[in-house]
C-alpha positions as CSV (number, residue, x, y, z in Angstrom):
1,M,-25.4,-37.7,11.1
2,S,-22.4,-36.4,13.0
3,N,-22.9,-34.9,16.4
4,K,-19.5,-33.1,16.2
5,K,-19.8,-29.5,17.5
6,L,-19.3,-26.9,14.8
7,P,-16.2,-24.8,15.3
8,A,-18.0,-21.5,15.8
9,A,-20.9,-22.7,17.8
10,G,-21.9,-20.1,20.4
11,V,-20.3,-17.3,18.4
12,K,-22.7,-14.3,17.9
13,V,-22.4,-12.2,14.8
14,L,-24.1,-8.9,14.0
15,L,-24.1,-7.7,10.4
16,L,-25.2,-4.1,9.5
17,E,-25.9,-2.1,6.4
18,N,-27.2,-4.9,4.1
19,I,-24.1,-7.1,3.9
20,H,-24.3,-9.8,1.3
21,P,-26.1,-13.0,2.2
22,D,-23.0,-15.0,1.3
23,A,-21.4,-13.6,4.5
24,V,-24.4,-14.9,6.5
25,A,-24.1,-18.3,4.9
26,S,-20.3,-18.4,5.7
27,F,-20.9,-17.8,9.4
28,E,-23.8,-20.1,9.7
29,A,-21.9,-22.9,8.0
30,V,-19.5,-23.0,11.0
31,G,-22.3,-22.8,13.6
32,A,-22.3,-19.1,14.4
33,E,-25.6,-17.3,15.2
34,V,-26.1,-14.3,12.8
35,V,-28.4,-11.3,13.1
36,S,-28.6,-9.0,10.0
37,I,-29.9,-5.4,9.9
38,D,-30.2,-3.6,6.6
39,R,-29.2,-0.1,7.9
40,A,-26.5,1.7,9.9
41,L,-26.9,2.2,13.6
42,D,-26.0,5.2,15.7
43,A,-23.8,4.8,18.8
44,D,-26.6,4.1,21.3
45,E,-28.4,1.7,18.9
46,L,-25.1,-0.1,18.2
47,I,-24.3,-0.6,21.9
48,E,-27.8,-2.0,22.5
49,Q,-27.9,-4.3,19.5
50,A,-24.3,-5.5,19.8
51,A,-24.5,-6.5,23.5
52,G,-22.9,-10.0,23.8
53,V,-21.8,-10.0,20.2
54,H,-18.4,-11.5,19.3
55,L,-18.1,-10.4,15.6
56,L,-19.4,-7.1,14.2
57,G,-19.7,-6.5,10.4
58,I,-20.3,-3.0,9.1
59,R,-19.9,-0.9,5.9
60,S,-19.2,2.8,5.7
61,K,-21.9,4.5,7.7
62,T,-21.7,2.9,11.1
63,N,-19.2,4.5,13.4
64,V,-17.4,2.3,15.9
65,T,-15.9,4.7,18.5
66,D,-13.9,4.1,21.6
67,R,-17.1,4.7,23.6
68,V,-18.9,1.9,21.7
69,L,-15.9,-0.4,22.1
70,A,-15.9,0.2,25.8
71,E,-19.5,-1.0,26.1
72,L,-18.8,-4.2,24.1
73,P,-16.4,-6.4,26.2
74,D,-17.3,-9.6,24.3
75,L,-16.4,-8.2,20.9
76,L,-13.4,-10.1,19.3
77,A,-13.2,-8.6,15.9
78,I,-14.8,-6.0,13.5
79,G,-15.1,-6.6,9.8
80,A,-15.4,-3.5,7.5
81,F,-17.2,-4.9,4.5
82,C,-15.6,-2.2,2.3
83,I,-12.2,-0.6,1.6
84,G,-12.2,2.3,4.2
85,T,-11.9,1.9,7.9
86,N,-11.9,5.5,9.0
87,Q,-15.4,4.8,10.5
88,I,-13.7,2.6,13.1
89,D,-11.4,3.8,15.9
90,V,-8.7,1.3,14.9
91,A,-6.2,2.3,17.6
92,A,-8.9,2.0,20.3
93,A,-9.9,-1.4,19.0
94,Q,-6.2,-2.5,19.0
95,G,-5.8,-1.3,22.6
96,R,-8.9,-3.4,23.7
97,G,-7.7,-6.5,21.8
98,V,-10.2,-6.2,19.0
99,A,-8.9,-7.2,15.6
100,V,-10.1,-5.2,12.5
101,F,-10.3,-6.6,9.0
102,N,-11.4,-4.9,5.7
103,A,-11.7,-5.7,2.0
104,P,-8.8,-3.7,0.3
105,F,-9.2,-5.2,-3.2
106,S,-12.7,-6.7,-3.7
107,N,-14.5,-3.7,-5.1
108,T,-11.7,-2.1,-7.0
109,R,-13.0,-3.1,-10.5
110,S,-16.5,-1.8,-9.7
111,V,-15.2,1.7,-8.6
112,V,-13.0,1.9,-11.7
113,E,-15.8,1.0,-14.1
114,L,-18.0,3.7,-12.5
115,A,-15.3,6.3,-12.8
116,L,-14.8,5.4,-16.5
117,A,-18.5,5.5,-17.2
118,E,-18.8,8.9,-15.6
119,I,-15.8,10.3,-17.4
120,I,-17.4,9.3,-20.8
121,A,-20.8,10.5,-19.7
122,M,-19.6,14.0,-18.7
123,T,-17.3,14.4,-21.7
124,R,-20.2,13.7,-24.0
125,R,-22.6,15.7,-21.7
126,L,-25.0,12.7,-21.6
127,T,-26.8,13.9,-18.5
128,E,-27.9,17.1,-20.2
129,K,-28.9,15.3,-23.4
130,D,-30.9,12.8,-21.4
131,R,-32.8,15.5,-19.5
132,G,-33.5,17.3,-22.6
133,M,-35.0,14.3,-24.3
134,H,-37.1,13.4,-21.3
135,A,-38.4,17.0,-21.4
136,G,-39.3,16.6,-25.1
137,V,-36.4,18.7,-26.5
138,W,-34.4,17.4,-29.5
139,D,-30.9,18.9,-29.4
140,K,-28.7,17.1,-31.9
141,S,-25.6,19.2,-31.6
142,A,-21.9,18.3,-31.2
143,T,-21.1,21.6,-29.4
144,G,-19.2,20.9,-26.2
145,L,-19.1,17.1,-26.8
146,H,-15.8,15.3,-26.9
147,E,-14.1,11.9,-27.2
148,V,-12.0,10.8,-24.2
149,R,-9.3,9.6,-26.6
150,G,-6.4,11.9,-26.5
151,R,-7.5,13.7,-23.3
152,K,-5.3,13.9,-20.2
153,L,-6.5,12.1,-17.1
154,G,-5.1,13.1,-13.7
155,I,-5.4,10.5,-11.0
156,V,-4.8,11.8,-7.4
157,G,-3.9,8.7,-5.4
158,Y,-2.2,5.8,-7.2
159,G,-3.3,2.9,-5.1
160,N,-5.3,-0.2,-6.0
161,I,-8.1,1.8,-7.7
162,G,-5.9,4.4,-9.2
163,T,-3.5,1.9,-10.8
164,Q,-6.3,-0.1,-12.4
165,L,-8.1,3.0,-13.6
166,S,-4.8,4.1,-15.1
167,V,-4.5,0.9,-17.2
168,L,-8.1,0.9,-18.5
169,A,-8.1,4.6,-19.2
170,E,-4.9,4.2,-21.3
171,N,-6.6,1.5,-23.2
172,L,-9.3,4.0,-24.1
173,G,-6.6,6.3,-25.5
174,M,-6.3,8.7,-22.6
175,E,-2.9,10.1,-21.5
176,V,-2.5,9.3,-17.8
177,L,-0.7,11.4,-15.3
178,F,-0.9,10.8,-11.5
179,Y,0.0,12.4,-8.2
180,D,0.7,10.5,-5.0
181,T,2.5,11.4,-1.9
182,A,4.7,8.3,-2.2
183,D,6.8,7.2,-5.1
184,R,4.8,4.7,-7.2
185,L,5.7,2.4,-10.1
186,P,3.8,3.8,-13.1
187,L,1.9,1.2,-15.1
188,G,1.9,1.3,-18.9
189,N,2.7,4.8,-20.1
190,A,1.4,6.6,-17.0
191,R,3.7,9.4,-15.6
192,Q,4.0,10.5,-12.0
193,I,3.8,14.2,-11.4
194,H,5.5,15.3,-8.2
195,T,3.3,18.2,-7.2
196,L,-0.5,18.4,-7.1
197,E,-0.4,21.9,-8.5
198,E,1.5,20.8,-11.6
199,L,-0.9,17.9,-12.2
200,L,-4.0,20.1,-11.9
201,A,-2.7,22.6,-14.5
202,K,-2.0,19.9,-17.0
203,V,-5.1,17.5,-17.1
204,D,-8.6,17.6,-18.6
205,V,-10.1,15.3,-16.0
206,V,-9.2,15.1,-12.2
207,T,-10.3,12.1,-10.3
208,L,-9.7,11.6,-6.5
209,H,-8.8,8.2,-5.1
210,V,-7.3,9.0,-1.7
211,D,-7.8,7.2,1.6
212,G,-9.8,8.2,4.6
213,R,-7.0,9.3,7.0
214,K,-7.9,12.4,9.0
215,G,-5.1,14.4,7.3
216,N,-7.1,14.2,4.0
217,A,-10.1,16.2,5.5
218,D,-10.7,19.3,3.3
219,F,-7.9,18.2,1.1
220,F,-9.5,19.6,-2.1
221,G,-11.1,23.1,-2.0
222,D,-11.3,26.4,-3.7
223,E,-7.5,26.8,-4.0
224,Q,-7.2,23.5,-5.8
225,F,-10.2,24.1,-8.1
226,A,-8.7,27.4,-9.1
227,L,-5.6,25.6,-10.4
228,M,-7.6,23.3,-12.8
229,K,-7.8,24.0,-16.5
230,P,-10.9,25.8,-17.8
231,G,-13.4,23.3,-18.9
232,A,-12.0,20.5,-16.9
233,I,-14.0,17.7,-15.3
234,F,-13.8,16.6,-11.6
235,L,-14.6,13.3,-10.0
236,N,-14.6,12.2,-6.3
237,L,-15.2,8.5,-5.6
238,S,-13.0,8.4,-2.5
239,R,-14.3,10.1,0.7
240,G,-16.9,12.8,1.1
241,F,-15.0,14.9,3.6
242,V,-12.0,15.5,1.3
243,V,-13.8,17.9,-1.0
244,D,-15.4,21.3,-0.3
245,Q,-18.7,20.9,-2.2
246,E,-19.7,24.6,-1.9
247,A,-16.4,25.5,-3.7
248,L,-17.1,22.9,-6.3
249,R,-20.6,24.4,-7.0
250,R,-19.1,27.9,-7.4
251,R,-16.6,26.6,-10.0
252,L,-19.3,24.8,-11.9
253,E,-21.6,27.9,-11.8
254,S,-18.8,30.1,-13.1
255,G,-18.2,27.8,-16.0
256,Q,-14.6,27.1,-15.1
257,L,-15.4,23.4,-14.7
258,S,-17.6,21.7,-17.3
259,G,-18.8,18.8,-15.2
260,A,-18.5,16.8,-12.0
261,A,-19.3,13.4,-10.7
262,I,-19.6,12.8,-7.0
263,D,-20.3,9.4,-5.3
264,V,-19.4,10.3,-1.7
265,F,-20.6,13.1,0.6
266,P,-19.6,14.6,3.9
267,E,-22.9,13.6,5.4
268,E,-24.8,10.6,4.0
269,P,-28.2,9.2,5.0
270,K,-28.1,6.0,7.1
271,G,-30.5,4.0,5.0
272,R,-32.1,3.5,1.7
273,G,-35.0,5.9,1.1
274,D,-33.7,8.5,3.6
275,K,-33.7,12.2,2.6
276,F,-30.5,13.4,0.9
277,V,-29.4,17.0,0.5
278,S,-26.4,18.4,-1.4
279,P,-25.4,21.9,-2.8
280,L,-24.7,20.1,-6.1
281,Q,-28.3,19.0,-6.7
282,G,-30.0,20.3,-9.8
283,M,-26.8,21.4,-11.6
284,P,-26.3,20.5,-15.3
285,N,-23.7,18.0,-16.2
286,V,-23.3,16.9,-12.6
287,I,-23.7,13.2,-11.8
288,L,-24.6,12.4,-8.2
289,T,-24.6,8.8,-7.1
290,P,-25.5,7.4,-3.6
291,H,-22.0,6.0,-2.6
292,I,-22.3,3.1,-5.1
293,G,-18.8,2.9,-6.3
294,G,-18.4,-0.6,-4.9
295,S,-22.0,-1.4,-5.0
296,T,-22.2,-4.1,-7.7
297,E,-23.6,-7.5,-7.0
298,E,-20.2,-9.0,-8.0
299,A,-18.2,-6.7,-5.7
300,Q,-20.6,-7.1,-2.7
301,Q,-20.6,-10.9,-3.0
302,D,-16.8,-11.0,-3.2
303,I,-16.5,-8.6,-0.2
304,G,-19.0,-10.7,1.8
305,R,-17.1,-13.9,1.3
306,F,-13.7,-12.3,1.8
307,V,-14.3,-10.4,5.0
308,A,-16.4,-13.1,6.5
309,G,-13.6,-15.6,5.8
310,K,-11.1,-13.4,7.6
311,L,-13.4,-13.1,10.6
312,R,-14.0,-16.8,10.6
313,D,-10.3,-17.6,10.4
314,Y,-9.6,-15.3,13.3
315,T,-12.3,-16.6,15.5
316,I,-11.7,-20.3,14.9
317,H,-7.9,-20.4,14.3
318,G,-6.6,-17.1,15.6
319,S,-5.2,-16.2,12.2
320,T,-4.6,-12.4,11.8
321,A,-3.6,-12.4,8.1
322,L,-4.5,-9.1,6.5
323,S,-5.7,-7.5,9.8
324,I,-5.1,-3.8,9.7
325,N,-4.3,-3.4,13.4
326,F,-2.9,-6.8,14.5
327,P,0.4,-8.5,13.7
328,P,0.0,-10.7,10.6
329,L,0.2,-14.3,11.7
330,A,-1.1,-17.1,9.4
331,T,-1.5,-20.2,11.5
332,P,-1.5,-23.9,10.5
333,E,-4.7,-25.9,10.9
334,H,-4.2,-29.1,12.9
335,E,-5.6,-30.8,16.0
336,A,-4.4,-28.9,19.1
337,T,-5.5,-26.6,21.9
338,R,-4.4,-23.1,21.0
339,L,-3.8,-20.3,23.4
340,V,-4.0,-16.8,22.0
341,H,-2.4,-14.1,24.1
342,I,-2.9,-10.4,23.1
343,H,-0.7,-8.0,25.1
344,R,0.9,-4.6,25.3
345,N,4.2,-4.7,23.3
346,T,6.7,-4.5,26.1
347,P,10.0,-6.5,26.6
348,G,9.8,-9.8,28.4
349,V,6.1,-10.8,27.8
350,L,7.0,-14.0,25.8
351,A,9.3,-15.1,28.6
352,A,6.6,-14.4,31.2
353,I,4.0,-16.4,29.2
354,N,6.3,-19.4,28.9
355,G,7.2,-19.1,32.5
356,V,3.5,-19.4,33.4
357,L,3.1,-22.4,31.2
358,A,6.2,-24.1,32.6
359,E,5.0,-23.4,36.2
360,E,1.7,-25.0,35.3
361,K,3.5,-27.9,33.6
362,V,1.9,-27.1,30.2
363,N,3.9,-28.6,27.3
364,I,4.4,-26.3,24.2
365,D,4.0,-28.0,20.8
366,G,4.5,-24.8,18.7
367,Q,4.6,-21.1,19.2
368,A,4.5,-17.9,17.1
369,L,4.9,-14.2,18.1
370,G,4.2,-11.1,16.2
371,T,4.2,-7.4,17.2
372,R,2.7,-4.3,15.6
373,G,3.1,-0.9,17.2
374,D,1.8,-1.1,20.7
375,I,0.5,-4.6,20.5
376,G,1.9,-8.1,20.7
377,Y,0.2,-11.3,19.6
378,V,1.3,-14.8,20.7
379,I,-0.1,-18.1,19.5
380,T,0.8,-21.1,21.5
381,D,-0.2,-24.7,20.6
382,I,-0.3,-27.2,23.4
383,G,-0.9,-30.9,23.5
384,A,-3.5,-31.0,26.2
385,E,-6.2,-28.9,27.7
386,P,-4.7,-26.3,30.0
387,T,-5.9,-26.0,33.6
388,E,-8.2,-23.0,34.5
389,Q,-5.3,-21.9,36.8
390,A,-2.9,-21.7,33.8
391,V,-5.3,-19.6,31.7
392,E,-6.1,-17.4,34.7
393,A,-2.4,-16.9,35.4
394,L,-1.9,-15.7,31.8
395,R,-4.8,-13.2,32.2
396,R,-3.1,-11.9,35.3
397,L,0.2,-11.0,33.6
398,P,0.6,-7.2,33.9
399,D,0.6,-6.5,30.1
400,T,-2.2,-8.9,29.1
401,I,-5.0,-7.4,27.1
402,R,-6.9,-10.6,26.2
403,V,-6.5,-14.4,26.4
404,R,-8.4,-16.7,24.2
405,Q,-8.5,-20.5,24.2
406,L,-9.3,-22.3,20.9
407,R,-9.8,-26.0,20.2
408,L,-8.7,-27.0,16.7
409,G,-9.6,-30.1,14.9
């Protein structure tokens, strides 16, 4: 049996919110020490549990603030095992030399399938029929029940989820219109509508697929509901804080809207079994789901593998491919000592780095530089182990944020 040290030996990983076991296996395979907790943590709990941790994995309910980051000096990277990253202070992480990764594609299909299922269920009023049957009431009537074929679907946000939903909805015979703040290439026969107001007036179903940027807070409220067609259906599978739920309830009670499906909420319980409260509870033809748009076994397994792989590659090789806050550098794998220098993006830093290495008589085999906003990222491969003086001299450069030394091969 080989006595070769595993490449991530000594690396500590904390995974929260019931992240898939494949992520654990991925880290353990390279020698990392993993602790898993099946719920979200508040700030104080997180600071305590993550002391000494190098890699942190979360989902949507754990908030990583600048205060938390300030208390975790050993933290190298954060993995959001989901699409959204608004629960992380990404700019603060960048400023402290902490890379952030997410899973922008892995749960797309799962969210789309849930949206389609809910559109069909509400159009056929299945929730009300189901409750009646469980209560012993036989109500075989077609009144208020419709096919989705021929109805107009309005997609607000034409990104990864919106585009795939567009294709599958069209295959069901729906006419697809979409609104996005950017010009997008329509897929199939979909048409882009250039104002939200025009879209809302035209469609039978409105579904939100916007991102979690702060500017989207309270994006959809009473003014927007008032513009929707009488009898229209509303879905939100994006972010809870973008919709005024009290306004939605009023529109449902008045009969202007005939149904709604909500998967995300402004305030969500931290863990399974915790109490949940919403003004939409108990309403007919309203489907409430506990933020499960991406919660299929297939999606969670894929997310676990994908994000864990990005964190592993960053830790072992310094690769920042698909990081949301670091310059994207994909690095070759070969035997070398690799120096990673994270710095404030100011002129002359690369020359200063190379000046230090020349002064310390360190020979450079290969080098790559990338910048992103306020941060610069330099990878330098050298043929021999650098002296402690050389590494310390790099740390002392005025714009240095963090220096890492990696041993490849």
